[in-house]
C-alpha positions as CSV (number, residue, x, y, z in Angstrom):
1,M,-184.0,-32.4,19.6
2,D,-180.4,-31.4,19.4
3,L,-180.6,-28.0,17.6
4,S,-177.1,-26.8,17.7
5,V,-176.5,-28.9,14.4
6,P,-174.4,-26.8,12.0
7,A,-175.9,-24.5,9.4
8,A,-175.0,-25.9,5.9
9,P,-171.7,-25.1,4.5
10,L,-171.1,-21.4,3.0
11,K,-170.6,-22.0,-0.7
12,G,-169.6,-19.8,-3.8
13,S,-171.4,-19.4,-6.4
14,A,-169.0,-22.0,-8.1
15,E,-169.4,-24.3,-5.3
16,L,-172.5,-26.2,-5.9
17,T,-174.2,-29.4,-3.9
18,T,-175.7,-31.9,-5.9
19,V,-179.3,-33.1,-5.3
20,P,-179.4,-36.2,-7.3
21,A,-183.0,-37.0,-9.4
22,R,-185.6,-38.2,-7.5
23,S,-183.8,-37.4,-3.7
24,A,-183.8,-35.4,-1.4
25,T,-181.6,-33.0,1.5
26,A,-181.9,-31.4,4.9
27,F,-179.9,-28.5,6.5
28,V,-179.7,-25.6,8.9
29,V,-179.6,-22.0,7.0
30,E,-178.7,-19.3,9.5
31,R,-180.0,-16.4,9.4
32,G,-178.9,-13.7,6.9
33,A,-177.8,-16.8,4.6
34,T,-179.0,-17.0,1.0
35,L,-179.8,-19.8,-0.4
36,A,-179.6,-20.2,-3.7
37,V,-181.5,-23.3,-5.8
38,V,-180.4,-23.8,-9.3
39,D,-181.5,-25.9,-12.0
40,P,-178.4,-27.6,-14.0
41,E,-180.3,-29.4,-16.7
42,G,-183.6,-27.4,-17.2
43,E,-187.0,-28.5,-16.6
44,Q,-186.7,-29.1,-13.0
45,V,-188.5,-28.8,-9.8
46,A,-187.6,-28.8,-6.4
47,D,-189.7,-28.8,-3.6
48,L,-188.7,-26.6,-0.6
49,V,-189.9,-26.4,2.9
50,A,-188.4,-24.5,5.7
51,F,-189.2,-24.7,9.7
52,A,-188.0,-22.3,12.4
53,A,-184.8,-23.7,13.7
54,D,-185.6,-22.7,17.1
55,D,-189.2,-24.1,17.5
56,P,-190.1,-26.5,14.1
57,R,-193.9,-26.0,14.7
58,E,-193.1,-22.7,12.7
59,H,-193.3,-23.6,9.1
60,L,-193.8,-22.1,5.7
61,S,-197.6,-21.2,5.0
62,N,-199.2,-20.9,1.2
63,G,-202.2,-19.3,3.0
64,R,-200.4,-17.0,5.2
65,T,-198.3,-16.2,2.7
66,F,-201.1,-15.6,-0.3
67,D,-202.8,-13.4,2.3
68,Y,-199.7,-11.3,2.9
69,E,-198.3,-10.8,-0.7
70,E,-201.8,-10.5,-2.0
71,T,-200.4,-12.7,-5.3
72,I,-200.0,-16.4,-5.7
73,A,-197.2,-15.2,-8.4
74,L,-194.6,-14.8,-6.2
75,T,-191.1,-13.7,-7.4
76,T,-188.6,-11.5,-6.4
77,G,-189.0,-8.7,-3.5
78,N,-192.1,-11.3,-2.0
79,R,-191.8,-13.2,1.0
80,L,-192.6,-16.4,2.0
81,W,-194.4,-16.0,5.1
82,S,-194.9,-19.0,8.3
83,N,-198.0,-20.1,9.8
84,R,-197.3,-17.8,12.6
85,S,-197.3,-14.6,10.3
86,R,-193.2,-14.2,10.5
87,P,-191.7,-13.7,7.1
88,L,-189.3,-17.0,6.9
89,L,-187.9,-16.1,2.8
90,T,-187.6,-13.3,1.1
91,I,-187.0,-13.8,-2.6
92,V,-184.2,-12.0,-3.9
93,R,-183.1,-14.0,-7.1
94,D,-185.6,-15.2,-9.4
95,D,-184.2,-16.2,-13.1
96,V,-187.5,-17.9,-14.4
97,G,-190.6,-16.2,-12.6
98,T,-193.0,-19.1,-12.2
99,H,-193.1,-21.6,-9.5
100,D,-196.1,-23.2,-7.5
101,F,-197.3,-22.8,-4.0
102,L,-200.5,-24.7,-4.3
103,L,-199.6,-28.3,-4.8
104,T,-198.4,-30.3,-2.1
105,P,-195.7,-32.8,-2.0
106,C,-195.5,-35.9,-4.5
107,S,-195.7,-39.1,-2.9
108,R,-197.1,-42.7,-3.0
109,D,-200.5,-41.7,-2.4
110,T,-200.3,-39.1,-5.5
111,W,-199.3,-42.3,-7.6
112,R,-202.1,-44.1,-6.1
113,L,-204.7,-41.1,-6.3
114,C,-203.4,-39.1,-9.3
115,Y,-201.5,-41.1,-11.6
116,G,-204.0,-43.9,-11.5
117,G,-200.9,-46.4,-10.1
118,D,-198.8,-45.7,-13.2
119,H,-195.8,-44.2,-12.1
120,D,-192.5,-46.0,-10.7
121,D,-192.2,-47.3,-6.7
122,V,-190.5,-44.2,-5.9
123,P,-191.5,-42.2,-2.3
124,G,-191.5,-39.3,-4.1
125,C,-190.8,-35.7,-2.7
126,F,-193.0,-36.3,0.6
127,G,-191.5,-39.5,1.4
128,N,-188.0,-38.5,0.9
129,L,-188.3,-35.3,2.7
130,A,-189.4,-37.3,5.9
131,A,-186.5,-38.9,5.7
132,A,-184.5,-36.0,5.4
133,L,-186.1,-34.2,7.8
134,A,-186.5,-37.3,10.7
135,P,-183.0,-35.9,12.3
136,F,-184.1,-32.9,13.1
137,G,-186.6,-34.3,14.8
138,I,-189.6,-32.9,12.2
139,E,-192.4,-36.0,11.5
140,P,-193.9,-36.9,8.4
141,D,-197.3,-35.2,9.5
142,A,-195.4,-31.9,10.4
143,I,-194.4,-30.9,6.6
144,P,-196.2,-28.0,4.8
145,T,-197.5,-27.5,1.8
146,A,-193.9,-27.1,0.2
147,F,-192.6,-24.3,-2.7
148,N,-192.4,-25.6,-6.0
149,V,-189.2,-23.6,-7.0
150,F,-189.9,-24.2,-11.0
151,M,-192.8,-25.9,-10.8
152,R,-195.8,-24.5,-13.8
153,V,-199.1,-24.9,-12.7
154,D,-201.8,-23.1,-14.7
155,V,-205.2,-22.4,-12.9
156,G,-207.4,-22.4,-15.8
157,P,-210.9,-19.8,-16.1
158,D,-212.9,-23.1,-14.2
159,G,-210.4,-23.2,-11.4
160,K,-209.0,-26.5,-12.8
161,L,-205.2,-27.0,-11.9
162,A,-202.5,-28.2,-15.0
163,V,-199.0,-29.2,-14.2
164,L,-197.4,-28.3,-17.3
165,R,-193.5,-28.3,-18.5
166,P,-190.9,-26.2,-16.6
167,R,-190.1,-23.0,-18.0
168,S,-186.6,-23.2,-16.3
169,R,-183.3,-23.5,-18.4
170,A,-180.1,-25.1,-17.7
171,G,-178.3,-22.8,-14.8
172,D,-181.5,-20.9,-14.1
173,T,-181.3,-19.5,-10.7
174,F,-183.8,-18.8,-7.7
175,A,-182.5,-17.6,-4.4
176,V,-183.9,-16.7,-0.8
177,R,-182.5,-15.0,1.8
178,A,-183.4,-16.6,5.3
179,E,-184.7,-14.2,8.3
180,E,-184.7,-16.7,10.7
181,R,-182.4,-19.4,11.8
182,L,-184.1,-22.7,9.6
183,I,-184.1,-26.0,8.8
184,V,-184.8,-26.5,5.2
185,G,-185.7,-29.4,3.1
186,L,-184.7,-29.4,-0.7
187,T,-185.5,-32.3,-3.0
188,A,-185.0,-32.9,-6.7
189,C,-188.6,-33.7,-7.4
190,S,-189.9,-37.3,-8.1
191,A,-192.8,-36.8,-10.2
192,A,-192.3,-37.3,-14.1
193,Q,-195.2,-35.0,-15.2
194,S,-193.8,-32.1,-12.9
195,N,-190.3,-32.6,-15.0
196,N,-191.7,-33.0,-18.5
197,G,-191.3,-36.6,-18.5
198,R,-187.7,-37.2,-16.8
199,C,-186.4,-36.6,-13.3
200,K,-183.1,-34.5,-13.1
201,P,-180.9,-33.7,-10.3
202,I,-181.0,-30.2,-8.6
203,R,-178.3,-28.1,-7.1
204,Y,-177.9,-25.4,-4.5
205,S,-175.4,-23.2,-2.4
206,V,-176.1,-21.4,0.3
207,E,-174.0,-18.3,1.4
208,G,-174.1,-15.2,4.3
209,E,-174.0,-15.4,7.6
210,R,-171.9,-17.6,9.4
211,P,-173.1,-20.0,12.3
212,S,-173.2,-17.4,15.9
213,P,-171.4,-19.1,18.7
214,R,-173.8,-21.5,21.0
């Protein structure tokens, strides 16, 4: 695998890249750079996964993150940890304050098992991430639980989970600083229930450290 792939272009706050509805992208973010995820229309979830660029077997871990941050309500100041107990991302801006790190990326199996087959025949975030990450040598089985930006999941008194309408409004931003050089996968979620019935685009920008010479 060629890890000399250039990082995502550095962009100002007005120069955002669009991830079309029900699709995904993947790119390298340099250590120290800030990735901003923007909901341009409101009520749209973005699945975020990250892998260490020097060894993609290291990736975001929800379990390690919950252990070390001692909360499932992750927001500004919290770190997102790897399966090797290193912080990969630090949350530096959170306009919404409600996200999910419990549920896995939606997939055709999600449509079959959770929707009873009553859903459009699209690959879902899992299939879209698999296609976007394949050029980096990351196989589908290596894709972990995503950090679901803007997703609202309620945990009831009996432990039952409920997916509710996102609280994000048009223009709301979630931003993280990369603590290592990372391969990042990002989606505009394909599950209608997660997005209040309508799947919409997501936008993002990367600002900060320029790639180091190799």
